[in-house]
C-alpha positions in Angstrom: 40.9 -59.6 -18.9 39.3 -57.0 -21.1 36.6 -54.7 -19.9 34.2 -56.4 -22.3 34.9 -59.8 -20.8 34.5 -58.4 -17.3 31.2 -56.9 -18.2 30.0 -60.2 -19.7 31.0 -62.1 -16.6 29.2 -59.7 -14.3 26.0 -59.7 -16.3 24.2 -63.1 -15.7 22.0 -62.4 -18.7 25.1 -62.1 -20.9 27.4 -64.6 -19.3 27.3 -67.8 -21.5 28.4 -69.9 -18.5 25.0 -69.3 -16.9 23.5 -71.7 -19.4 25.5 -74.5 -17.8 24.5 -73.2 -14.3 20.8 -73.5 -15.3 21.3 -77.0 -16.7 23.1 -77.9 -13.5 20.1 -76.7 -11.5 17.8 -79.0 -13.5 20.1 -81.9 -13.0 20.3 -81.1 -9.2 16.6 -81.6 -8.9 16.2 -84.5 -11.3 15.9 -88.0 -9.8 18.5 -90.4 -11.2 20.0 -93.9 -10.7 18.7 -97.0 -8.9 17.9 -94.9 -5.8 15.4 -92.7 -7.6 16.8 -89.8 -5.7 18.1 -86.4 -6.8 20.9 -84.3 -5.4 18.2 -82.2 -3.8 16.7 -85.3 -2.1 19.7 -85.3 0.3 21.0 -81.8 0.1 17.9 -79.7 -0.3 18.2 -76.2 -1.7 21.7 -75.8 -3.2 21.7 -72.1 -2.4 21.7 -73.0 1.3 23.5 -76.4 1.5 26.2 -75.7 -1.1 27.0 -72.1 0.0 30.8 -72.0 0.6 31.4 -75.7 -0.4 33.3 -75.1 -3.6 35.5 -72.6 -1.8 36.8 -75.5 0.4 37.8 -77.9 -2.5 39.9 -79.9 -3.1 39.4 -81.7 0.2 40.4 -85.0 1.8 38.3 -88.0 0.8 37.9 -90.6 3.5 36.8 -93.3 1.1 39.8 -93.2 -1.2 42.3 -91.9 1.4 43.4 -89.2 -1.1 42.5 -85.6 -2.0 39.4 -85.1 -4.2 38.3 -82.2 -6.3 34.7 -80.9 -6.6 34.0 -82.7 -9.8 35.3 -85.9 -8.3 33.0 -85.6 -5.3 30.0 -85.1 -7.6 31.0 -88.2 -9.6 31.5 -90.2 -6.4 28.1 -89.1 -4.9 26.2 -90.0 -8.0 27.6 -93.6 -7.8 27.4 -94.1 -4.1 24.3 -92.1 -3.2 22.1 -92.2 -6.3 23.3 -95.5 -7.8 23.8 -93.7 -11.1 26.7 -94.0 -13.5 29.6 -91.6 -12.8 29.5 -88.7 -15.3 32.6 -88.6 -17.5 35.2 -86.0 -16.9 34.5 -82.9 -19.0 31.0 -84.1 -19.9 28.3 -81.6 -20.3 26.4 -83.0 -17.3 29.4 -82.9 -14.9 30.4 -79.4 -16.0 26.8 -78.3 -15.5 26.5 -79.8 -12.0 30.0 -78.5 -11.0 29.2 -75.0 -12.3 25.8 -75.0 -10.4 27.4 -76.1 -7.1 30.4 -73.7 -7.4 28.0 -70.9 -8.4 26.5 -71.1 -5.0 29.8 -69.9 -3.5 30.2 -66.9 -5.8 31.6 -64.1 -3.8 32.8 -66.4 -1.0 36.6 -66.3 -0.3 38.6 -69.4 -1.2 39.3 -71.3 2.1 41.7 -74.2 1.6 41.0 -76.9 4.3 43.4 -76.8 7.3 43.9 -80.5 7.1 47.4 -82.0 7.6 46.4 -85.0 5.5 46.5 -82.7 2.5 50.0 -81.3 3.2 52.0 -83.8 1.2 49.7 -83.6 -1.9 49.8 -79.8 -1.7 53.6 -79.9 -1.6 53.7 -82.2 -4.6 51.4 -79.8 -6.4 53.8 -76.9 -5.7 56.6 -79.0 -7.1 54.6 -79.8 -10.2 53.8 -76.1 -10.6 57.5 -75.2 -10.6 58.7 -78.2 -12.7 59.9 -77.5 -16.2 58.3 -79.7 -18.8 57.9 -80.4 -22.5 60.0 -79.5 -25.5 59.7 -75.8 -24.5 61.1 -76.6 -21.1 58.6 -74.3 -19.3 57.0 -74.4 -15.9 53.7 -72.9 -14.7 55.7 -70.6 -12.4 57.7 -69.2 -15.3 54.6 -67.8 -16.9 52.2 -67.1 -14.0 54.7 -65.9 -11.4 57.7 -64.6 -13.2 56.0 -63.1 -16.2 52.4 -62.3 -15.1 51.1 -59.2 -16.7 53.4 -59.4 -19.8 52.2 -60.6 -23.2 52.5 -63.9 -24.9 51.3 -64.1 -28.5 49.4 -60.9 -28.0 47.5 -62.0 -24.8 48.2 -60.8 -21.3 49.7 -63.6 -19.1 47.4 -64.0 -16.1 48.5 -64.9 -12.6 46.7 -68.3 -13.0 44.3 -68.2 -10.1 41.6 -70.9 -10.1 38.8 -68.6 -8.9 36.2 -69.1 -11.7 36.1 -72.8 -12.6 34.3 -74.2 -14.4 34.6 -71.2 -16.6 33.5 -70.1 -20.1 36.5 -69.5 -22.3 35.9 -67.5 -25.5 38.6 -69.5 -27.2 36.8 -72.7 -26.4 33.3 -71.3 -27.1 32.3 -73.6 -24.2 32.5 -74.2 -20.5 35.6 -76.1 -19.3 37.2 -77.3 -16.1 40.6 -76.4 -14.5 41.9 -79.7 -15.7 41.1 -78.8 -19.3 43.0 -75.6 -18.8 46.0 -77.3 -17.3 46.0 -79.9 -20.1 46.0 -77.0 -22.6 49.0 -75.4 -20.9 50.9 -78.7 -21.0 50.1 -79.2 -24.6 51.2 -75.6 -25.3 54.6 -76.4 -23.7 54.7 -79.5 -25.9 54.5 -81.8 -22.9 52.4 -84.9 -22.6 49.3 -84.0 -20.5 48.0 -86.3 -17.7 44.8 -88.1 -18.3 41.6 -86.4 -17.0 41.1 -87.2 -13.3 44.8 -87.8 -12.7 46.0 -87.3 -9.1 48.6 -84.7 -10.4 45.8 -82.3 -11.4 44.2 -82.5 -8.0 47.6 -81.9 -6.4 48.2 -78.8 -8.6 44.7 -77.5 -7.8 45.4 -77.9 -4.1 48.5 -75.7 -4.4 46.6 -73.2 -6.6 43.8 -73.0 -4.0 46.4 -72.3 -1.3 48.0 -69.7 -3.5 44.6 -68.0 -4.1 43.4 -68.2 -0.5 41.1 -65.3 0.3 40.3 -64.5 -3.3 36.6 -64.6 -4.2 35.0 -67.5 -6.1 33.7 -66.2 -9.5 32.1 -69.2 -11.1 31.2 -69.1 -13.9 34.0 -66.8 -14.9 34.5 -65.6 -18.5 38.0 -65.7 -19.9 39.6 -65.0 -23.4 
């Protein structure tokens, strides 16, 4: 990441991702759905109740009996607690709420849950990370492990840590989720991406969180 991008990320008045954080704060406090309740009605001040939460996701979901990511938990809570429609994946509202919640953990170390129920999904995520795919026959590991720090099409290949999502990407001129980034990588390898919300994305995120354990949450990060 360039010095300019680093400076933009550190300065909340210059970081474009903070616009989504501010919108997320408004949504957090806005009553919605049949219950007439807001997120704050149950959780109170996000800076207190949500501190460290994003650093522990993905986590096990009792209701579905499967891992769930932070955006999935927000969608689930809107439906079950507020009686409101689930926000679509990659919608402005969901990105804003996810950014606001994750922002409360900025500076906190990523702490993957020590939950044996996640082990098999995390193992599948590791296998997906190492799996060659697409017409270019590339895996995530070939770029982000074997060639991290080198250049591809003029850009430095990062290590692929999920520390700043949702993040603002200059290429997108918008905020985006980790699932959007993974889909972009798959498309770049000329592979068919999974649909938004697919279990495979959550499994990959589980492995990436384990791989990045101890690194600080940066949301909203800024990337090229």
